[in-house]
C-alpha positions in Angstrom: 0.0 0.0 0.0 1.6 3.3 -1.1 1.7 6.7 0.5 1.4 10.0 -1.4 4.3 12.4 -1.1 3.5 15.8 0.6 3.5 19.0 -1.5 1.6 22.2 -1.2 -0.1 23.9 -4.1 -0.1 27.6 -4.8 -3.2 28.6 -6.6 -2.9 31.3 -9.3 -5.3 34.2 -9.9 -8.4 33.8 -12.1 -7.9 34.9 -15.7 -10.2 36.5 -18.1 -13.3 34.3 -18.4 -13.8 34.6 -22.2 -10.2 34.0 -23.0 -10.1 31.0 -20.6 -13.2 29.6 -22.2 -11.7 29.7 -25.7 -8.4 28.3 -24.4 -10.1 25.4 -22.6 -12.2 24.6 -25.7 -9.2 24.5 -28.0 -7.2 22.4 -25.5 -10.0 19.9 -25.3 -10.1 19.6 -29.1 -6.4 19.1 -29.2 -6.4 16.7 -26.4 -9.1 14.5 -28.1 -7.0 14.4 -31.2 -3.9 13.5 -29.3 -5.7 10.9 -27.3 -6.9 9.2 -30.4 -3.4 9.0 -31.8 -1.8 7.8 -28.6 -4.5 5.2 -27.8 -5.1 6.4 -24.2 -6.8 3.8 -22.1 -9.5 4.1 -19.4 -9.0 4.7 -15.6 -8.2 1.1 -14.8 -5.4 0.6 -17.3 -2.6 -1.5 -15.8 0.3 -0.3 -18.0 1.5 2.7 -16.0 4.1 3.7 -18.5 1.3 4.8 -20.8 0.5 7.7 -18.5 4.1 8.8 -18.5 4.6 8.7 -22.3 4.9 12.4 -23.3 4.0 14.8 -20.5 2.1 17.3 -22.8 0.1 14.6 -24.5 -0.7 12.8 -21.2 -1.7 16.0 -19.5 -4.0 17.2 -22.3 -5.6 13.9 -22.9 -6.0 13.1 -19.2 -7.8 16.4 -18.5 -10.0 16.0 -21.5 -10.9 12.4 -20.9 -11.9 13.1 -17.2 -14.1 16.0 -18.3 -15.8 14.0 -21.0 -16.4 11.0 -18.6 -17.8 13.3 -16.0 -20.0 15.1 -18.6 -21.6 11.8 -19.5 -22.4 11.2 -15.8 -23.9 14.7 -15.6 -26.1 14.0 -18.7 -27.6 11.0 -16.9 -28.6 13.2 -13.9 -29.9 16.0 -16.2 -32.1 13.4 -18.0 -33.8 12.5 -14.7 -36.1 14.6 -12.5 -33.5 15.8 -10.0 -32.8 19.2 -11.7 -36.4 20.1 -12.7 -37.1 22.6 -15.5 -34.3 23.6 -17.9 -32.6 27.0 -17.7 -33.3 27.7 -21.3 -31.8 30.4 -23.5 -30.3 32.2 -20.5 -28.0 29.3 -19.6 -24.9 31.3 -20.6 -25.7 34.1 -18.2 -26.7 31.6 -15.5 -23.3 29.9 -15.8 -21.5 33.2 -15.9 -22.9 34.2 -12.6 -22.2 30.9 -11.0 -18.6 31.0 -12.3 -18.1 34.5 -10.8 -19.4 33.3 -7.4 -17.2 30.2 -7.4 -14.1 32.1 -8.4 -14.3 34.2 -5.3 -13.8 31.1 -3.0 -10.2 30.8 -1.7 -8.7 27.4 -2.3 -10.4 26.7 -5.7 -9.8 27.5 -9.3 -12.6 27.6 -11.9 -12.5 26.9 -15.6 -15.4 27.5 -18.0 -15.7 24.8 -20.6 -18.3 25.6 -23.2 -21.6 27.4 -22.6 -23.1 25.2 -19.8 -20.1 23.4 -18.2 -17.8 24.5 -15.4 -14.9 22.8 -13.7 -14.1 23.6 -10.1 -10.8 22.3 -8.9 -9.5 21.7 -5.4 -5.9 20.7 -4.8 -5.9 17.7 -2.5 -3.5 19.5 -0.1 -6.3 22.0 0.5 -8.8 19.3 1.4 -6.9 16.3 2.8 -3.8 15.3 4.8 -1.4 13.0 3.0 -3.0 9.7 2.1 -6.2 10.6 4.0 -9.8 10.9 2.9 -10.8 13.0 5.9 -11.4 16.6 4.9 -9.6 19.1 7.1 -10.9 22.3 8.6 -9.8 24.6 5.7 -11.1 22.1 3.2 -14.5 22.0 4.9 -14.7 25.7 4.8 -14.0 25.8 1.0 -16.5 23.0 0.3 -19.1 24.7 2.4 -18.7 27.9 0.3 -19.0 25.9 -2.9 -22.1 24.3 -1.5 -23.6 27.7 -0.9 -23.2 28.6 -4.6 -24.6 25.3 -5.7 -27.7 25.8 -3.6 -28.1 29.3 -5.1 -27.8 27.8 -8.6 -29.8 24.5 -8.5 -30.0 23.9 -12.2 -26.7 22.0 -12.5 -25.7 18.4 -12.2 -22.7 18.0 -9.9 -20.0 15.4 -10.5 -17.3 15.1 -7.9 -14.1 13.5 -9.4 -11.3 12.2 -7.2 -7.8 11.8 -8.7 -4.4 10.7 -7.3 -0.8 10.6 -8.5 0.9 7.3 -9.4 2.7 6.9 -6.0 1.7 3.5 -4.5 -0.3 0.7 -6.0 -3.1 1.3 -8.5 -5.6 -0.5 -6.2 -4.7 1.8 -3.3 -4.9 4.9 -5.5 -8.3 3.9 -6.9 -9.7 3.3 -3.4 -8.2 6.6 -2.1 -9.7 8.6 -5.0 -13.1 7.0 -4.4 -13.1 7.8 -0.7 -12.0 11.4 -1.3 -14.7 12.0 -3.9 -17.3 10.5 -1.5 -16.1 12.6 1.4 -16.5 15.8 -0.7 -20.0 14.7 -1.9 -21.0 14.0 1.7 -20.0 17.5 2.8 -21.9 19.1 -0.2 -25.0 17.1 0.5 -24.7 17.7 4.3 -24.5 21.5 3.5 -27.9 21.3 1.7 -27.1 20.5 -1.9 -29.7 18.0 -3.2 -28.2 14.5 -3.1 -30.0 13.4 -6.3 -27.9 15.9 -8.3 -24.5 14.9 -6.9 -22.5 11.9 -8.0 -19.0 11.0 -6.6 -16.5 9.1 -8.8 -12.9 8.0 -8.2 -10.5 7.7 -11.1 -7.3 6.7 -9.2 -4.2 7.6 -11.1 -5.8 7.1 -14.5 -6.3 10.8 -15.6 -3.1 12.8 -14.8 -3.0 16.5 -15.8 0.8 16.6 -15.5 3.8 14.2 -15.4 4.1 11.9 -12.4 7.9 12.0 -12.8 8.3 15.2 -10.8 7.1 16.4 -7.4 5.3 19.4 -9.0 3.5 17.1 -11.5 2.4 14.7 -8.7 1.1 17.6 -6.7 -1.1 18.7 -9.6 -2.4 15.2 -10.2 -3.5 14.9 -6.5 -6.8 16.7 -6.9 -10.6 16.7 -6.5 -12.5 18.3 -9.4 -16.2 19.2 -9.3 -17.8 19.3 -12.7 -21.0 21.3 -13.1 -23.3 21.0 -16.1 -26.5 23.1 -16.4 -29.7 21.8 -17.9 -29.9 24.0 -20.9 -33.1 22.6 -22.4 
């Protein structure tokens, strides 16, 4: 059973929303193309060297694959009755306002992906002690503030995605990522977010956003993402 190395993350300032939206969209398209060429496998792939082959390709394809997988889960929630009526033609403004509110929360970064999709990212060091799935005090404060925004904007499906670096065994990392995602979901629901709109998933080490060959890369890969998708119609 492996233990994560301990690093702290320094979160950068939020950039211009429109520029970020274009950048993320282009990055996703490039990543999908690269993933097709490289033959990236799913989150339970056993050949670890595939996640280390080419840091740029791995990071781009890992981020894109995790987002697309989460979006499919969100679509299942949106197809049910948990969200209620759709936002309609005002979905862009609805997500703009939600993005602005989330971006004011310390300990998170927010990316806009398309018209009705947001990615909120927590670094694991903000939420958890090393190799733990118990959310610390500062992490609870951040999750509580995210919950407040989700309650204010109830027309989104919420997908909590846990990720680890490649330190330790794949089985351990898979279990740790699942427990961390579940812990964040429990806090969100406990703070008043409707449980039917929130799903927690663990991806282990399968979707890195950086190389696991460096301490900085491993620090970035240890993360919890919250994907938000609005019901547009």
